PARO-745098 format. One record per residue (C-alpha): y, z negated, x; residue number from 1; residue in one letter. Coordinates in Angstrom, 1 decimal, m for minus. Layout:
<pts>
c2/c3/c1/i/aa
Y/Z/X/NUM/A
...
</pts>
This chain:
<pts>
c2/c3/c1/i/aa
69.0/m140.3/m166.3/1/X
65.2/m140.0/m166.9/2/X
65.7/m136.4/m168.3/3/X
67.7/m135.5/m165.2/4/X
65.0/m136.8/m162.9/5/X
62.4/m134.8/m164.8/6/X
64.5/m131.7/m164.6/7/X
64.9/m132.1/m160.8/8/X
61.2/m132.8/m160.5/9/X
60.4/m129.6/m162.5/10/X
62.8/m127.5/m160.4/11/X
61.2/m128.9/m157.2/12/X
57.7/m128.0/m158.4/13/X
58.8/m124.5/m159.3/14/X
60.4/m124.1/m155.9/15/X
57.1/m125.3/m154.2/16/X
55.1/m122.8/m156.3/17/X
57.4/m120.0/m155.3/18/X
57.3/m120.9/m151.7/19/X
53.5/m121.0/m151.7/20/X
53.4/m117.6/m153.4/21/X
55.9/m116.0/m151.0/22/X
54.2/m117.2/m147.7/23/X
50.7/m117.1/m146.3/24/X
50.2/m120.8/m145.4/25/X
46.6/m120.5/m144.3/26/X
47.4/m119.6/m140.7/27/X
45.7/m122.2/m138.6/28/X
47.5/m124.1/m135.9/29/X
44.2/m124.8/m134.2/30/X
43.8/m121.0/m133.7/31/X
47.0/m121.0/m131.8/32/X
45.7/m123.7/m129.6/33/X
42.5/m121.9/m128.9/34/X
44.4/m118.6/m128.3/35/X
46.5/m120.5/m125.8/36/X
43.5/m121.9/m124.0/37/X
42.0/m118.3/m123.9/38/X
45.3/m117.1/m122.3/39/X
45.2/m119.8/m119.7/40/X
41.6/m119.1/m119.0/41/X
42.4/m115.4/m118.6/42/X
45.2/m116.1/m116.2/43/X
42.9/m118.5/m114.2/44/X
40.2/m115.8/m114.0/45/X
42.7/m113.2/m112.7/46/X
44.1/m115.7/m110.2/47/X
40.6/m116.5/m109.0/48/X
39.7/m112.8/m108.7/49/X
42.8/m112.1/m106.6/50/X
42.2/m115.1/m104.4/51/X
38.6/m114.1/m103.8/52/X
39.8/m110.6/m102.6/53/X
42.5/m112.1/m100.4/54/X
45.2/m110.6/m102.7/55/X
48.3/m111.9/m104.4/56/X
49.7/m110.8/m107.7/57/X
52.4/m108.7/m106.0/58/X
49.6/m106.5/m104.6/59/X
49.0/m105.1/m108.1/60/X
52.3/m103.4/m107.9/61/X
52.0/m101.8/m104.4/62/X
52.5/m98.1/m103.9/63/X
48.8/m97.7/m103.4/64/X
47.0/m100.0/m105.9/65/X
43.9/m101.8/m104.8/66/X
40.8/m100.2/m106.2/67/X
39.3/m102.1/m109.1/68/X
41.9/m104.7/m109.5/69/X
43.9/m103.0/m112.2/70/X
40.8/m102.4/m114.2/71/X
39.7/m106.0/m113.9/72/X
43.1/m107.3/m115.0/73/X
43.1/m104.8/m118.0/74/X
39.6/m105.9/m119.1/75/X
40.5/m109.6/m118.7/76/X
43.5/m109.1/m120.9/77/X
41.4/m107.3/m123.6/78/X
38.8/m110.1/m123.6/79/X
41.6/m112.7/m124.0/80/X
43.1/m110.6/m126.9/81/X
39.7/m110.3/m128.7/82/X
39.0/m114.0/m128.3/83/X
42.5/m114.9/m129.6/84/X
42.3/m112.6/m132.6/85/X
38.8/m113.8/m133.4/86/X
39.9/m117.5/m133.4/87/X
42.9/m116.7/m135.6/88/X
40.9/m114.8/m138.1/89/X
38.0/m117.3/m138.3/90/X
39.9/m120.5/m138.4/91/X
42.5/m119.1/m140.8/92/X
39.6/m118.0/m143.1/93/X
38.2/m121.6/m143.0/94/X
41.6/m123.0/m143.8/95/X
42.1/m120.6/m146.6/96/X
38.8/m121.7/m148.1/97/X
39.8/m125.3/m147.8/98/X
43.2/m124.8/m149.4/99/X
41.8/m122.3/m151.9/100/X
44.2/m119.6/m150.8/101/X
42.7/m116.2/m150.8/102/X
42.6/m114.4/m147.5/103/X
43.4/m111.2/m149.5/104/X
46.7/m112.9/m150.6/105/X
49.4/m110.3/m150.8/106/X
51.6/m112.1/m148.3/107/X
48.6/m112.5/m146.0/108/X
48.1/m108.8/m146.0/109/X
51.8/m108.2/m145.3/110/X
51.7/m110.7/m142.5/111/X
48.8/m109.0/m140.9/112/X
50.3/m105.5/m141.2/113/X
53.7/m106.6/m139.9/114/X
51.9/m108.3/m137.0/115/X
49.6/m105.5/m135.9/116/X
51.9/m102.5/m136.3/117/X
54.3/m103.5/m133.5/118/X
51.3/m105.1/m131.6/119/X
49.4/m101.8/m131.8/120/X
52.5/m99.8/m130.6/121/X
52.9/m102.3/m127.8/122/X
49.3/m101.9/m126.7/123/X
49.7/m98.1/m126.6/124/X
52.9/m98.4/m124.7/125/X
51.1/m100.6/m122.1/126/X
48.4/m97.9/m121.8/127/X
51.2/m95.4/m121.1/128/X
52.6/m97.6/m118.4/129/X
49.1/m97.9/m116.8/130/X
48.6/m94.2/m117.1/131/X
51.8/m93.5/m115.2/132/X
51.1/m96.3/m112.7/133/X
54.0/m98.4/m113.7/134/X
51.9/m101.6/m113.5/135/X
54.8/m104.0/m112.8/136/X
56.0/m103.7/m116.3/137/X
52.7/m104.2/m118.1/138/X
52.8/m108.0/m118.3/139/X
56.5/m108.2/m119.4/140/X
55.8/m105.4/m122.0/141/X
52.9/m107.3/m123.4/142/X
55.0/m110.5/m123.9/143/X
57.9/m108.6/m125.4/144/X
55.8/m106.7/m128.0/145/X
53.8/m109.8/m128.8/146/X
57.0/m111.7/m129.4/147/X
58.4/m108.9/m131.6/148/X
55.1/m108.8/m133.5/149/X
55.4/m112.5/m134.2/150/X
59.0/m112.2/m135.3/151/X
58.1/m109.4/m137.6/152/X
55.2/m111.3/m139.2/153/X
57.1/m114.6/m139.5/154/X
58.7/m113.5/m142.7/155/X
55.4/m114.1/m144.5/156/X
54.2/m117.3/m142.9/157/X
55.5/m120.5/m141.1/158/X
59.0/m120.4/m139.7/159/X
57.6/m121.8/m136.4/160/X
56.0/m118.4/m135.8/161/X
59.5/m116.8/m135.6/162/X
60.6/m119.3/m132.9/163/X
57.4/m118.6/m131.0/164/X
58.2/m114.9/m131.1/165/X
61.7/m115.4/m129.9/166/X
60.4/m117.5/m126.9/167/X
57.8/m114.9/m126.1/168/X
60.3/m112.0/m126.2/169/X
62.9/m113.8/m124.0/170/X
60.2/m114.7/m121.5/171/X
59.1/m111.1/m121.4/172/X
62.6/m109.9/m120.8/173/X
63.1/m112.5/m118.0/174/X
59.7/m111.4/m116.5/175/X
61.1/m107.8/m116.3/176/X
63.5/m109.0/m113.6/177/X
61.1/m111.3/m111.7/178/X
58.0/m109.1/m111.7/179/X
56.3/m111.1/m108.9/180/X
55.9/m113.9/m111.4/181/X
54.1/m111.7/m114.0/182/X
50.9/m113.8/m114.0/183/X
52.8/m117.0/m114.3/184/X
54.8/m115.5/m117.2/185/X
51.4/m114.5/m118.8/186/X
50.1/m118.0/m118.5/187/X
53.3/m119.5/m120.0/188/X
53.6/m117.0/m122.8/189/X
50.0/m116.5/m123.9/190/X
48.9/m119.9/m122.8/191/X
51.4/m122.8/m122.9/192/X
53.6/m121.5/m125.7/193/X
50.7/m120.7/m128.0/194/X
49.3/m124.2/m127.4/195/X
52.6/m125.9/m128.0/196/X
53.4/m124.0/m131.2/197/X
49.9/m124.2/m132.4/198/X
49.9/m128.0/m132.0/199/X
53.3/m128.1/m133.7/200/X
52.0/m126.2/m136.7/201/X
48.8/m128.3/m136.9/202/X
50.7/m131.6/m136.8/203/X
53.2/m130.5/m139.5/204/X
50.9/m128.7/m141.9/205/X
47.3/m129.6/m141.3/206/X
47.0/m133.0/m139.8/207/X
46.0/m135.5/m142.4/208/X
</pts>
């Protein structure tokens, strides 16, 4: 019986080692929370800007776009993206240092490449939409490509990232049909969902 327990223990240890080597586990849940806060802050700034100019979100999609508004929304989205990426990189680096997992881990590199390839394509696609004046699909497209990026990268990190990606993609598709709620969808997707899943990852894998 003792030998059997030892064999099972050895197999479990081997399985744990293989799991650690096949996934990048230094992704920080706190970075997801901060990214979500950045998303909510960005949505709040845009809402404030529109209100201060006596506009509503639907005015962004009028036949004659209001001068300056599209540019402000684009810059706000870029700032949110930069803050979110910075928090993910920095906090994940700190976690990697703590857990002694190299940030140049092969699975970490694969996760990053699988994340940023569809994300980069999505960014270019959104610029194409802006160029052709199809502004009403920009917010849904951002959510869809963000979700697909997470699904693509989830093979190399926590399973929760896959579920987050699915939620983001579904939300983006729904927002395609209800374009007047684009800003709300942005707040839900880049704000609330990131916070919820970031807190879930933190509570499961980081909280002592």
